[in-house]
Every structure is written in C-alpha cells, then in structure tokens.
All heavy atoms as an XYZ file, in Angstrom:
863
protein
N      17.748    -69.851      4.265
C      18.005    -68.843      5.261
C      16.972    -67.717      5.125
O      16.589    -67.298      4.047
C      19.409    -68.269      5.047
C      19.660    -67.123      5.907
S      21.126    -66.063      5.647
C      22.484    -67.080      5.323
N      16.477    -67.288      6.237
C      15.449    -66.199      6.300
C      16.155    -64.940      6.717
O      16.834    -64.885      7.693
C      14.333    -66.561      7.307
O      13.765    -67.820      6.948
C      13.272    -65.513      7.276
N      15.943    -63.913      5.892
C      16.454    -62.597      6.218
C      15.397    -61.773      6.881
O      14.256    -61.761      6.439
C      16.961    -61.863      5.000
C      18.177    -62.542      4.373
C      18.658    -61.799      3.176
O      18.565    -60.543      3.206
O      19.206    -62.398      2.271
N      15.747    -61.066      7.992
C      14.820    -60.190      8.646
C      14.913    -58.840      7.959
O      15.967    -58.303      7.765
C      15.187    -60.085     10.096
C      14.156    -59.289     10.880
C      14.418    -59.353     12.383
O      14.912    -60.357     12.911
O      14.138    -58.284     13.019
N      13.740    -58.314      7.635
C      13.696    -56.979      6.996
C      13.751    -55.923      8.036
O      13.115    -55.983      9.087
C      12.427    -56.827      6.155
C      12.184    -57.781      4.961
C      10.833    -57.557      4.369
C      13.248    -57.555      3.939
N      14.579    -54.909      7.735
C      14.649    -53.776      8.602
C      13.433    -52.892      8.384
O      13.199    -52.465      7.200
C      15.923    -52.952      8.316
C      16.161    -51.737      9.143
C      16.232    -52.006     10.623
C      17.422    -51.011      8.691
N      12.626    -52.655      9.370
C      11.464    -51.836      9.191
C      11.685    -50.501      9.856
O      11.874    -50.394     11.044
C      10.238    -52.520      9.883
C       9.829    -53.795      9.101
C       8.577    -54.354      9.678
C       8.157    -55.606      8.921
N       6.924    -56.126      9.349
N      11.666    -49.440      9.014
C      11.841    -48.108      9.476
C      10.484    -47.409      9.322
O       9.958    -47.334      8.194
C      12.920    -47.377      8.678
C      14.226    -48.126      8.802
C      13.030    -45.935      9.129
C      15.358    -47.572      7.914
N       9.928    -46.904     10.395
C       8.635    -46.251     10.278
C       8.780    -45.001      9.393
O       9.815    -44.329      9.480
C       8.220    -45.928     11.703
C       9.447    -45.918     12.476
C      10.408    -46.875     11.782
N       7.728    -44.665      8.645
C       7.807    -43.458      7.888
C       7.812    -42.219      8.745
O       7.230    -42.257      9.841
C       6.562    -43.507      7.021
C       5.598    -44.380      7.767
C       6.486    -45.376      8.505
N       8.439    -41.162      8.331
C       8.450    -39.920      9.087
C       7.017    -39.346      9.017
O       6.405    -39.398      7.950
C       9.462    -38.944      8.481
N       6.550    -38.793     10.093
C       5.187    -38.217     10.040
C       5.170    -36.965      9.183
O       6.153    -36.304      9.043
C       4.936    -37.867     11.494
C       6.260    -37.726     12.123
C       7.166    -38.627     11.413
N       4.009    -36.706      8.573
C       3.880    -35.509      7.759
C       4.050    -35.845      6.293
O       4.221    -36.988      5.938
N       3.940    -34.843      5.473
C       3.839    -33.457      5.788
C       2.443    -33.097      6.273
O       1.496    -33.785      6.020
C       4.199    -32.723      4.539
C       3.838    -33.675      3.443
C       4.055    -35.057      4.005
N       2.433    -32.020      7.002
C       1.146    -31.462      7.620
C       0.796    -30.150      6.949
O       1.716    -29.363      6.686
C       1.294    -31.297      9.108
C       1.782    -32.525      9.785
C       3.129    -32.666     10.160
C       0.942    -33.558     10.145
C       3.577    -33.825     10.819
C       1.349    -34.672     10.773
C       2.669    -34.820     11.096
N      -0.474    -29.901      6.725
C      -0.880    -28.652      6.070
C      -1.997    -27.969      6.899
O      -2.878    -28.639      7.391
C      -1.382    -28.956      4.651
C      -0.245    -29.526      3.819
C      -0.106    -30.896      3.726
C       0.649    -28.730      3.163
C       0.914    -31.422      2.985
C       1.660    -29.209      2.380
C       1.848    -30.593      2.316
N      -1.927    -26.628      6.912
C      -2.972    -25.866      7.550
C      -3.448    -24.808      6.534
O      -2.715    -23.980      6.161
C      -2.494    -25.191      8.818
C      -3.608    -24.342      9.471
C      -3.115    -23.653     10.757
N      -1.992    -22.793     10.507
C      -0.953    -22.694     11.318
N      -0.920    -23.341     12.497
N       0.045    -21.876     11.044
N      -4.708    -24.996      6.098
C      -5.335    -24.030      5.211
C      -6.129    -23.047      6.070
O      -6.482    -23.326      7.204
C      -6.218    -24.731      4.232
C      -5.439    -25.574      3.262
C      -5.166    -26.896      3.551
C      -4.992    -25.065      2.090
C      -4.430    -27.732      2.693
C      -4.226    -25.843      1.159
C      -3.966    -27.185      1.480
N      -6.412    -21.892      5.492
C      -7.164    -20.851      6.292
C      -8.443    -21.379      6.846
O      -8.790    -21.151      8.017
C      -7.441    -19.649      5.370
O      -6.229    -19.231      4.758
C      -8.035    -18.492      6.166
N      -9.216    -22.085      6.019
C     -10.481    -22.653      6.416
C     -10.866    -23.796      5.469
O     -10.096    -24.102      4.517
C     -11.578    -21.556      6.469
C     -11.727    -20.790      5.121
O     -11.381    -21.366      4.064
O     -12.146    -19.624      5.202
N     -12.027    -24.410      5.686
C     -12.413    -25.511      4.868
C     -12.553    -25.133      3.405
O     -12.239    -25.881      2.492
C     -13.713    -26.172      5.396
C     -14.064    -27.411      4.634
C     -15.261    -28.161      5.232
O     -15.930    -27.605      6.133
O     -15.526    -29.306      4.804
N     -13.108    -23.927      3.139
C     -13.326    -23.507      1.716
C     -11.954    -23.365      1.019
O     -11.881    -23.730     -0.141
C     -14.041    -22.144      1.723
N     -10.951    -22.845      1.716
C      -9.630    -22.728      1.102
C      -9.035    -24.099      0.801
O      -8.422    -24.337     -0.229
C      -8.692    -21.958      2.019
N      -9.252    -25.070      1.728
C      -8.805    -26.438      1.495
C      -9.505    -27.024      0.304
O      -8.875    -27.660     -0.573
C      -9.047    -27.282      2.747
C      -9.417    -28.704      2.423
C     -10.566    -29.344      2.728
C      -8.587    -29.712      1.808
N     -10.522    -30.644      2.291
C      -9.323    -30.928      1.708
C      -7.304    -29.715      1.269
C      -8.822    -32.059      1.139
C      -6.799    -30.889      0.717
C      -7.609    -32.045      0.650
N     -10.790    -26.889      0.195
C     -11.584    -27.433     -0.933
C     -11.098    -26.827     -2.239
O     -10.967    -27.539     -3.283
C     -13.075    -27.275     -0.719
C     -13.600    -28.147      0.360
C     -15.126    -27.781      0.625
C     -13.493    -29.672      0.032
N     -10.824    -25.536     -2.294
C     -10.300    -24.890     -3.498
C      -8.967    -25.502     -3.891
O      -8.735    -25.842     -5.069
C     -10.125    -23.350     -3.303
C     -11.456    -22.670     -3.306
O     -12.471    -23.230     -3.754
O     -11.464    -21.470     -2.832
N      -8.043    -25.736     -2.903
C      -6.760    -26.329     -3.151
C      -6.918    -27.732     -3.690
O      -6.189    -28.197     -4.570
C      -5.918    -26.262     -1.978
N      -7.798    -28.495     -3.059
C      -8.096    -29.893     -3.467
C      -8.633    -29.948     -4.897
O      -8.190    -30.842     -5.726
C      -9.061    -30.565     -2.514
N      -9.510    -29.058     -5.244
C     -10.040    -29.008     -6.622
C      -8.892    -28.681     -7.619
O      -8.767    -29.348     -8.657
C     -11.104    -27.940     -6.772
C     -12.447    -28.386     -6.261
C     -13.503    -27.297     -6.511
N     -14.598    -27.503     -5.564
C     -14.715    -26.837     -4.430
N     -13.877    -25.901     -4.087
N     -15.735    -27.126     -3.615
N      -8.106    -27.668     -7.309
C      -7.011    -27.266     -8.201
C      -5.994    -28.402     -8.411
O      -5.481    -28.593     -9.452
C      -6.287    -26.046     -7.617
O      -7.222    -25.001     -7.444
C      -5.134    -25.576     -8.472
N      -5.746    -29.199     -7.312
C      -4.843    -30.293     -7.404
C      -5.431    -31.537     -8.051
O      -4.746    -32.550     -8.316
C      -4.368    -30.688     -6.011
N      -6.758    -31.507     -8.379
C      -7.385    -32.633     -9.017
C      -7.807    -33.741     -8.073
O      -8.026    -34.894     -8.526
N      -7.967    -33.459     -6.763
C      -8.315    -34.469     -5.804
C      -9.820    -34.660     -5.636
O     -10.243    -35.532     -4.942
C      -7.737    -34.119     -4.429
C      -6.224    -34.107     -4.364
C      -5.552    -33.226     -3.548
C      -5.460    -34.920     -5.206
C      -4.170    -33.250     -3.446
C      -4.085    -34.966     -5.146
C      -3.427    -34.111     -4.294
N     -10.633    -33.792     -6.304
C     -12.076    -33.918     -6.129
C     -12.654    -34.565     -7.396
O     -12.099    -34.451     -8.483
C     -12.701    -32.470     -6.005
C     -12.151    -31.731     -4.821
S     -12.402    -32.532     -3.198
C     -14.135    -32.246     -2.935
N     -13.693    -35.318     -7.180
C     -14.336    -36.024     -8.304
C     -15.858    -35.821     -8.161
O     -16.349    -35.605     -7.083
C     -13.958    -37.507     -8.329
O     -14.494    -38.104     -9.514
C     -14.470    -38.264     -7.127
N     -16.590    -35.948     -9.305
C     -18.009    -35.810     -9.234
C     -18.600    -37.196     -9.299
O     -18.202    -38.042    -10.150
C     -18.541    -34.989    -10.453
O     -17.986    -33.690    -10.370
C     -20.023    -34.865    -10.428
N     -19.533    -37.487     -8.363
C     -20.202    -38.789     -8.284
C     -21.703    -38.606     -8.548
O     -22.297    -37.655     -8.012
C     -19.943    -39.400     -6.891
C     -20.654    -40.717     -6.766
C     -18.448    -39.560     -6.617
N     -22.260    -39.520     -9.337
C     -23.702    -39.456     -9.637
C     -24.352    -40.623     -8.971
O     -23.958    -41.805     -9.180
C     -23.928    -39.529    -11.176
O     -23.144    -38.475    -11.793
C     -25.409    -39.322    -11.506
N     -25.413    -40.336     -8.179
C     -26.153    -41.454     -7.531
C     -27.196    -42.047     -8.439
O     -27.346    -41.615     -9.561
C     -26.726    -40.962     -6.177
C     -27.859    -39.987     -6.312
O     -28.390    -39.827     -7.438
O     -28.203    -39.347     -5.272
N     -27.887    -43.011     -7.949
C     -28.884    -43.757     -8.774
C     -30.018    -42.869     -9.271
O     -30.591    -43.130    -10.282
C     -29.458    -44.889     -7.962
N     -30.258    -41.756     -8.584
C     -31.333    -40.825     -8.997
C     -30.813    -39.718     -9.929
O     -31.571    -38.804    -10.337
C     -31.981    -40.148     -7.774
C     -32.675    -41.152     -6.883
O     -33.218    -42.126     -7.433
O     -32.691    -40.939     -5.656
N     -29.514    -39.772    -10.323
C     -28.945    -38.824    -11.192
C     -28.457    -37.557    -10.492
O     -28.023    -36.589    -11.178
N     -28.419    -37.523     -9.164
C     -27.950    -36.371     -8.430
C     -26.417    -36.439     -8.360
O     -25.842    -37.480     -8.039
C     -28.482    -36.391     -6.970
C     -29.996    -36.305     -6.936
O     -30.586    -35.502     -7.655
N     -30.639    -37.172     -6.203
N     -25.771    -35.318     -8.693
C     -24.305    -35.220     -8.664
C     -23.836    -34.609     -7.377
O     -24.375    -33.615     -6.917
C     -23.774    -34.460     -9.865
C     -24.038    -35.148    -11.186
C     -23.381    -34.371    -12.348
O     -23.006    -33.177    -12.169
O     -23.264    -35.010    -13.399
N     -22.769    -35.160     -6.782
C     -22.131    -34.557     -5.658
C     -20.614    -34.592     -5.862
O     -20.068    -35.458     -6.579
C     -22.436    -35.322     -4.338
O     -22.044    -36.678     -4.469
C     -23.928    -35.188     -3.940
N     -19.937    -33.657     -5.249
C     -18.498    -33.617     -5.368
C     -17.887    -34.325     -4.115
O     -18.340    -34.151     -3.012
C     -18.065    -32.144     -5.321
C     -16.610    -31.906     -5.504
C     -16.241    -30.436     -5.513
O     -16.653    -29.714     -4.640
O     -15.564    -30.041     -6.500
N     -16.927    -35.194     -4.374
C     -16.322    -35.971     -3.279
C     -14.821    -35.957     -3.421
O     -14.290    -35.879     -4.521
C     -16.765    -37.422     -3.329
C     -18.238    -37.524     -2.982
C     -18.684    -39.026     -2.931
O     -17.894    -39.954     -3.114
N     -19.965    -39.223     -2.617
N     -14.146    -36.008     -2.299
C     -12.694    -36.104     -2.231
C     -12.292    -37.534     -2.616
O     -12.802    -38.487     -2.058
C     -12.208    -35.739     -0.837
C     -10.720    -35.958     -0.602
C      -9.909    -34.981     -1.430
C     -10.393    -35.757      0.905
N     -11.345    -37.627     -3.537
C     -10.756    -38.908     -3.851
C      -9.450    -38.947     -3.002
O      -8.415    -38.469     -3.406
C     -10.403    -38.994     -5.322
C      -9.944    -40.365     -5.723
C      -9.819    -40.449     -7.271
O      -9.824    -39.421     -7.945
N      -9.643    -41.650     -7.752
N      -9.581    -39.475     -1.749
C      -8.538    -39.350     -0.761
C      -7.412    -40.288     -0.939
O      -6.286    -40.011     -0.457
C      -9.168    -39.515      0.654
N      -7.596    -41.436     -1.578
C      -6.533    -42.432     -1.637
C      -6.425    -42.971     -3.068
O      -7.443    -43.451     -3.613
C      -6.816    -43.612     -0.679
C      -6.944    -43.148      0.730
C      -8.182    -42.918      1.311
C      -5.807    -42.942      1.531
C      -8.336    -42.443      2.614
C      -5.920    -42.478      2.826
C      -7.178    -42.241      3.370
O      -7.279    -41.813      4.655
N      -5.217    -42.934     -3.634
C      -4.936    -43.575     -4.947
C      -3.603    -44.249     -4.796
O      -2.983    -44.300     -3.688
C      -4.887    -42.487     -6.095
O      -3.681    -41.735     -5.930
C      -6.103    -41.623     -6.102
N      -3.076    -44.773     -5.905
C      -1.794    -45.443     -5.836
C      -0.635    -44.420     -5.739
O       0.457    -44.763     -5.355
C      -1.568    -46.238     -7.165
C      -1.511    -45.402     -8.403
N      -2.606    -44.846     -8.964
C      -0.469    -44.995     -9.087
C      -2.239    -44.141    -10.039
N      -0.935    -44.216    -10.137
N      -0.925    -43.116     -5.954
C       0.142    -42.153     -5.873
C       0.052    -41.117     -4.715
O       0.986    -40.354     -4.525
C       0.229    -41.359     -7.174
O      -0.979    -40.741     -7.494
N      -1.061    -41.142     -4.011
C      -1.211    -40.184     -2.893
C      -2.222    -40.703     -1.862
O      -3.037    -41.532     -2.170
C      -1.496    -38.791     -3.321
C      -2.909    -38.580     -3.913
C      -3.985    -38.395     -3.089
C      -3.130    -38.649     -5.279
C      -5.279    -38.209     -3.593
C      -4.397    -38.491     -5.823
C      -5.443    -38.301     -4.973
O      -6.672    -38.170     -5.455
N      -2.152    -40.104     -0.658
C      -3.080    -40.358      0.368
C      -3.358    -39.044      1.124
O      -2.440    -38.306      1.385
C      -2.632    -41.452      1.368
N      -4.591    -38.795      1.442
C      -4.967    -37.550      2.132
C      -5.813    -37.884      3.343
O      -6.743    -38.700      3.311
C      -5.844    -36.635      1.204
C      -5.037    -36.195     -0.033
C      -6.366    -35.394      1.992
C      -5.862    -35.519     -1.054
N      -5.386    -37.343      4.482
C      -6.123    -37.528      5.748
C      -6.659    -36.129      6.110
O      -5.907    -35.224      6.458
C      -5.151    -38.056      6.786
C      -5.732    -38.101      8.188
O      -6.967    -38.285      8.295
O      -5.012    -37.900      9.175
N      -7.965    -35.965      6.014
C      -8.578    -34.683      6.390
C      -8.797    -34.664      7.896
O      -9.708    -35.416      8.372
C      -9.912    -34.496      5.652
C     -10.566    -33.167      6.083
C      -9.716    -34.541      4.088
N      -8.015    -33.955      8.603
C      -8.144    -33.823     10.018
C      -9.198    -32.786     10.374
O     -10.037    -33.015     11.274
C      -6.803    -33.378     10.677
C      -6.926    -33.192     12.169
C      -5.724    -34.425     10.376
N      -9.259    -31.689      9.627
C     -10.294    -30.688      9.845
C      -9.945    -29.691     10.915
O      -8.786    -29.286     11.076
N     -10.885    -29.314     11.690
C     -10.675    -28.354     12.809
C     -10.209    -29.102     14.005
O     -10.685    -30.157     14.342
C     -12.031    -27.650     13.126
O     -12.519    -27.027     11.966
C     -11.865    -26.606     14.205
N      -9.191    -28.501     14.637
C      -8.563    -29.136     15.817
C      -8.903    -28.315     17.059
O      -8.805    -27.078     17.000
C      -7.027    -29.256     15.657
C      -6.650    -30.149     14.484
C      -6.405    -29.747     16.958
C      -5.201    -30.207     14.163
N      -9.313    -29.015     18.132
C      -9.575    -28.318     19.392
C      -8.639    -28.900     20.478
O      -8.222    -30.062     20.355
C     -11.084    -28.457     19.841
O     -11.368    -29.852     19.937
C     -11.961    -27.818     18.820
N      -8.391    -28.113     21.490
C      -7.573    -28.537     22.615
C      -8.348    -28.196     23.841
O      -8.983    -27.169     24.002
C      -6.233    -27.799     22.624
C      -5.317    -28.237     21.495
C      -3.967    -27.581     21.594
O      -3.879    -26.435     22.187
O      -3.007    -28.086     21.048
N      -8.127    -29.028     24.887
C      -8.678    -28.745     26.211
C     -10.205    -28.932     26.240
O     -10.786    -29.698     25.500
N     -10.771    -28.213     27.172
C     -12.198    -28.332     27.412
C     -12.460    -29.237     28.606
O     -11.659    -30.084     28.954
N     -13.586    -29.074     29.228
C     -13.930    -29.971     30.392
C     -15.466    -30.189     30.396
O     -16.234    -29.296     30.115
C     -13.523    -29.211     31.672
C     -13.693    -30.081     32.908
C     -13.211    -29.352     34.146
O     -12.439    -28.379     34.091
O     -13.629    -29.777     35.269
N     -15.844    -31.426     30.647
C     -17.248    -31.810     30.698
C     -17.504    -32.577     31.974
O     -16.618    -33.305     32.502
C     -17.557    -32.724     29.474
C     -17.421    -31.972     28.196
C     -18.473    -31.400     27.509
C     -16.272    -31.708     27.436
N     -18.000    -30.831     26.346
C     -16.641    -31.034     26.307
C     -14.915    -32.012     27.593
C     -15.744    -30.543     25.323
C     -14.031    -31.566     26.640
C     -14.457    -30.865     25.531
N     -18.709    -32.489     32.485
C     -19.044    -33.281     33.640
C     -19.475    -34.661     33.266
O     -19.417    -35.023     32.063
C     -20.161    -32.544     34.523
C     -21.516    -32.503     33.811
O     -21.703    -33.224     32.829
O     -22.363    -31.732     34.282
N     -19.836    -35.495     34.226
C     -20.124    -36.960     33.946
C     -21.356    -37.119     33.060
O     -21.506    -38.176     32.416
C     -20.265    -37.722     35.254
C     -21.400    -37.279     36.167
C     -21.043    -36.098     37.074
O     -19.880    -35.686     37.163
O     -21.974    -35.632     37.745
N     -22.192    -36.080     32.979
C     -23.367    -36.167     32.091
C     -23.116    -35.652     30.689
O     -23.992    -35.609     29.816
C     -24.542    -35.388     32.672
C     -24.997    -35.970     34.001
O     -25.008    -37.204     34.130
O     -25.379    -35.175     34.924
N     -21.908    -35.153     30.460
C     -21.503    -34.645     29.161
C     -21.774    -33.204     28.993
O     -21.659    -32.616     27.892
N     -22.166    -32.462     30.067
C     -22.432    -31.043     29.982
C     -21.069    -30.320     30.014
O     -20.247    -30.590     30.843
C     -23.308    -30.584     31.188
O     -24.488    -31.326     31.195
C     -23.609    -29.109     31.089
N     -20.966    -29.363     29.080
C     -19.675    -28.609     28.980
C     -19.549    -27.701     30.149
O     -20.404    -26.920     30.493
C     -19.682    -27.824     27.654
C     -18.404    -27.130     27.429
C     -18.453    -26.346     26.094
O     -18.167    -26.943     25.056
O     -18.673    -25.136     26.145
N     -18.408    -27.828     30.816
C     -18.019    -26.962     31.914
C     -17.156    -25.817     31.452
O     -17.275    -24.660     31.763
C     -17.380    -27.720     33.097
C     -18.339    -28.762     33.637
C     -16.842    -26.848     34.177
C     -17.713    -29.783     34.567
N     -16.115    -26.221     30.642
C     -15.191    -25.274     30.065
C     -15.046    -25.603     28.601
O     -14.764    -26.740     28.225
C     -13.811    -25.356     30.755
C     -12.796    -24.383     30.241
C     -11.466    -24.587     30.888
O     -11.420    -24.962     32.083
O     -10.438    -24.272     30.239
N     -15.250    -24.614     27.703
C     -15.210    -24.857     26.265
C     -13.789    -25.130     25.801
O     -12.829    -24.526     26.354
C     -15.747    -23.620     25.517
N     -13.592    -25.997     24.857
C     -12.246    -26.252     24.301
C     -11.821    -25.033     23.449
O     -12.636    -24.259     22.974
C     -12.427    -27.483     23.418
C     -13.908    -27.528     23.064
C     -14.616    -26.876     24.224
N     -10.520    -24.928     23.236
C      -9.946    -23.900     22.385
C      -9.823    -24.437     20.993
O      -9.298    -25.526     20.807
C      -8.569    -23.503     22.930
O      -8.714    -23.035     24.238
C      -7.934    -22.417     22.009
N     -10.327    -23.711     20.016
C     -10.230    -24.084     18.595
C      -8.935    -23.493     18.012
O      -8.740    -22.269     18.086
C     -11.440    -23.590     17.779
O     -12.635    -24.141     18.392
C     -11.341    -23.997     16.324
N      -8.089    -24.363     17.446
C      -6.876    -23.870     16.788
C      -7.222    -23.274     15.427
O      -8.145    -23.698     14.784
C      -5.893    -25.023     16.635
C      -5.454    -25.740     17.939
C      -4.412    -26.777     17.624
C      -4.892    -24.718     18.960
N      -6.387    -22.363     15.000
C      -6.574    -21.721     13.731
C      -6.446    -22.676     12.577
O      -5.588    -23.579     12.594
C      -5.642    -20.544     13.554
N      -7.291    -22.532     11.541
C      -7.078    -23.277     10.311
C      -7.889    -24.557     10.168
O      -8.606    -24.945     11.068
N      -7.675    -25.107      8.949
C      -8.299    -26.422      8.621
C      -7.187    -27.342      8.237
O      -6.407    -26.981      7.338
C      -9.291    -26.210      7.458
C     -10.193    -27.394      7.216
C     -11.352    -27.544      7.964
C      -9.907    -28.362      6.258
C     -12.216    -28.610      7.788
C     -10.773    -29.449      6.033
C     -11.917    -29.577      6.861
N      -7.019    -28.466      8.870
C      -5.830    -29.278      8.852
C      -5.917    -30.528      7.974
O      -6.956    -31.229      8.007
C      -5.423    -29.636     10.254
C      -5.250    -28.419     11.162
N      -4.079    -27.835     11.395
C      -6.206    -27.674     11.809
C      -4.259    -26.773     12.171
N      -5.565    -26.643     12.424
N      -4.877    -30.779      7.189
C      -4.798    -31.913      6.297
C      -3.414    -32.586      6.453
O      -2.417    -31.903      6.555
C      -4.915    -31.413      4.854
C      -6.102    -30.532      4.625
C      -4.851    -32.578      3.841
C      -7.413    -31.214      4.837
N      -3.416    -33.930      6.353
C      -2.143    -34.663      6.238
C      -2.122    -35.229      4.799
O      -3.142    -35.661      4.261
C      -2.047    -35.776      7.278
C      -2.089    -35.269      8.680
O      -1.760    -34.118      8.924
N      -2.442    -36.140      9.588
N      -0.981    -35.243      4.192
C      -0.885    -35.691      2.826
C       0.402    -36.492      2.583
O       1.490    -36.110      3.068
C      -0.835    -34.458      1.859
C      -0.688    -34.783      0.437
N       0.583    -34.898     -0.134
C      -1.577    -34.973     -0.534
C       0.400    -35.176     -1.445
N      -0.894    -35.194     -1.700
N       0.301    -37.572      1.912
C       1.476    -38.382      1.472
C       1.478    -38.428     -0.060
O       0.410    -38.655     -0.660
C       1.424    -39.800      2.043
C       1.567    -39.942      3.558
C       1.438    -41.422      3.926
C       2.937    -39.421      4.022
N       2.594    -38.227     -0.630
C       2.710    -38.251     -2.081
C       3.381    -36.974     -2.564
O       3.862    -36.182     -1.802
N       3.449    -36.822     -3.924
C       4.049    -35.630     -4.487
C       3.240    -34.416     -4.035
O       2.006    -34.411     -4.045
C       4.037    -35.717     -6.009
C       5.009    -36.766     -6.534
O       5.959    -37.119     -5.780
O       4.763    -37.273     -7.661
N       3.932    -33.384     -3.668
C       3.352    -32.141     -3.206
C       2.738    -31.399     -4.343
O       3.395    -31.082     -5.344
C       4.414    -31.326     -2.496
C       3.964    -30.144     -1.730
C       3.046    -30.563     -0.586
C       5.174    -29.356     -1.183
N       1.459    -31.103     -4.288
C       0.807    -30.306     -5.345
C       1.413    -28.905     -5.408
O       1.845    -28.343     -4.388
C      -0.690    -30.238     -4.867
C      -0.868    -31.439     -4.036
C       0.454    -31.608     -3.270
N       1.377    -28.340     -6.588
C       1.896    -26.974     -6.776
C       1.221    -25.984     -5.880
O       0.016    -25.969     -5.723
C       1.681    -26.541     -8.236
O       2.322    -27.519     -9.118
C       2.198    -25.157     -8.493
N       2.043    -25.200     -5.171
C       1.533    -24.136     -4.327
C       1.241    -24.601     -2.854
O       0.994    -23.748     -1.969
N       1.268    -25.890     -2.574
C       0.985    -26.317     -1.250
C       2.066    -26.049     -0.231
O       1.830    -26.058      0.982
C       0.611    -27.824     -1.264
C      -0.754    -28.115     -1.695
C      -1.475    -27.470     -2.658
C      -1.624    -29.171     -1.221
N      -2.722    -28.048     -2.794
C      -2.835    -29.108     -1.901
C      -1.462    -30.136     -0.212
C      -3.872    -29.934     -1.638
C      -2.494    -30.975      0.023
C      -3.683    -30.914     -0.693
N       3.278    -25.780     -0.688
C       4.354    -25.511      0.212
C       4.053    -24.322      1.195
O       4.485    -24.291      2.331
N       3.300    -23.404      0.705
C       2.880    -22.225      1.516
C       2.029    -22.593      2.671
O       1.930    -21.841      3.648
C       2.207    -21.187      0.633
N       1.353    -23.732      2.632
C       0.430    -24.207      3.695
C       1.026    -25.219      4.648
O       0.381    -25.642      5.575
C      -0.855    -24.723      3.011
C      -1.547    -23.741      2.168
C      -1.427    -23.830      0.786
C      -2.301    -22.709      2.751
C      -2.089    -22.879     -0.007
C      -2.939    -21.757      1.928
C      -2.813    -21.854      0.551
N       2.261    -25.604      4.357
C       2.886    -26.671      5.175
C       3.267    -26.100      6.536
O       3.738    -25.006      6.671
C       4.137    -27.268      4.513
C       4.670    -28.443      5.198
C       5.693    -29.200      4.414
O       6.015    -28.841      3.282
O       6.218    -30.215      4.990
N       2.973    -26.886      7.610
C       3.329    -26.494      8.951
C       4.050    -27.696      9.576
O       4.012    -28.830      9.165
C       2.089    -26.220      9.785
C       1.372    -24.944      9.306
C       1.063    -27.342      9.829
N       4.840    -27.391     10.639
C       5.604    -28.400     11.360
C       5.248    -28.345     12.794
O       5.908    -27.670     13.641
C       7.130    -28.163     11.165
O       7.411    -28.021      9.761
C       7.895    -29.311     11.711
N       4.215    -29.041     13.205
C       3.810    -29.067     14.638
C       4.770    -29.801     15.502
O       5.360    -30.814     15.071
C       2.417    -29.723     14.642
C       2.406    -30.564     13.382
C       3.312    -29.862     12.389
N       5.000    -29.355     16.746
C       5.835    -30.064     17.667
C       5.188    -31.373     18.069
O       5.919    -32.418     18.239
C       6.089    -29.225     18.926
C       6.991    -28.035     18.610
O       7.820    -28.133     17.761
N       6.795    -26.959     19.355
N       3.896    -31.415     18.233
C       3.162    -32.597     18.617
C       1.964    -32.795     17.684
O       0.938    -32.240     18.002
C       2.690    -32.516     20.101
C       3.832    -32.434     21.087
O       4.696    -33.291     21.103
N       3.843    -31.395     21.839
N       2.182    -33.479     16.597
C       1.064    -33.609     15.655
C      -0.177    -34.191     16.280
O      -0.092    -35.110     17.110
C       1.649    -34.543     14.586
C       3.083    -34.442     14.695
C       3.340    -34.190     16.160
N      -1.338    -33.671     15.874
C      -2.590    -34.159     16.396
C      -2.904    -35.552     15.921
O      -3.402    -36.370     16.628
C      -3.690    -33.145     15.938
C      -5.061    -33.439     16.423
C      -5.454    -33.190     17.758
C      -6.004    -34.029     15.616
C      -6.684    -33.437     18.178
C      -7.287    -34.297     16.072
C      -7.632    -34.001     17.366
O      -8.887    -34.279     17.795
N      -2.534    -35.806     14.636
C      -2.796    -37.101     14.049
C      -1.740    -37.324     12.913
O      -1.423    -36.397     12.200
C      -4.235    -37.156     13.450
C      -4.682    -38.516     13.043
C      -6.148    -38.580     12.882
N      -6.657    -37.955     11.693
C      -7.936    -37.623     11.501
N      -8.799    -37.799     12.462
N      -8.329    -37.036     10.393
N      -1.262    -38.541     12.775
C      -0.283    -38.894     11.745
C      -0.702    -40.159     11.072
O      -1.490    -40.950     11.601
C       1.143    -39.057     12.347
C       1.641    -37.788     13.021
C       1.209    -40.213     13.276
N      -0.212    -40.365      9.834
C      -0.410    -41.639      9.192
C       0.421    -42.701      9.937
O       1.516    -42.472     10.318
C       0.123    -41.608      7.742
C      -0.787    -40.875      6.787
C      -0.519    -39.619      6.334
C      -1.956    -41.523      6.280
C      -1.383    -38.959      5.462
C      -2.766    -40.917      5.425
C      -2.508    -39.596      4.950
N      -0.257    -43.860     10.106
C       0.448    -44.931     10.823
C       0.962    -45.950      9.893
O       0.524    -46.132      8.761
C      -0.529    -45.608     11.803
C-alpha cells in the first residue's frame, strides 16, 4: 500500500529589513555568517556563507517599485526605492535580529 504524503508549503518568512547594506553586513558578521576565502594568488575576500545544514539566507537587497521605460529601455519614470536593505532567513533567529523583522503584506520574494 502506498501512502500519499501531505505536503504543506512552508510559511513565507521571516523577512528582515536592515537600515542599509553596511548594517546588514555588520549583523551577518556578528551572527557568524561571513567567512574569509583565499584565492590562488593569496588574496583574501569576505563572503557570505548563505546556506548550511542549519540556515539559509536570501539576500534580496534594495527593493524598487514602479518605474516606466520605453521600448528602447530609456527610463521615462524612475522607480521608487523602498527604505532599507532586505534579507530573507530560514533557521534559528540570530540574537538581536528580532528588531529588524518586518511583516510585508505582499512579500517581494519568498523561499519556495
């Protein structure tokens, strides 16, 4: 006998809005989400470790709404930039992140 599994989609979110990208990067460093990578030439760069077995991070970044362009791609009306730098996160909530959580009515992007 084959049993059909009940599939319940995960609830979207949580969603976070930091003041700007610098504030987000500070929070990511504090939470231990950043790592240092060394390339073949010995140059070190800092990179986000976005996915592990215990968490997943989706960096949405700056969100814009609206705007209008003609058929050649020339901007007719500039889009509106929403305040903040936006992140989606799944996993245990890092200390202090509750202050940055937002609940949008229509999320711009969600984990699928």
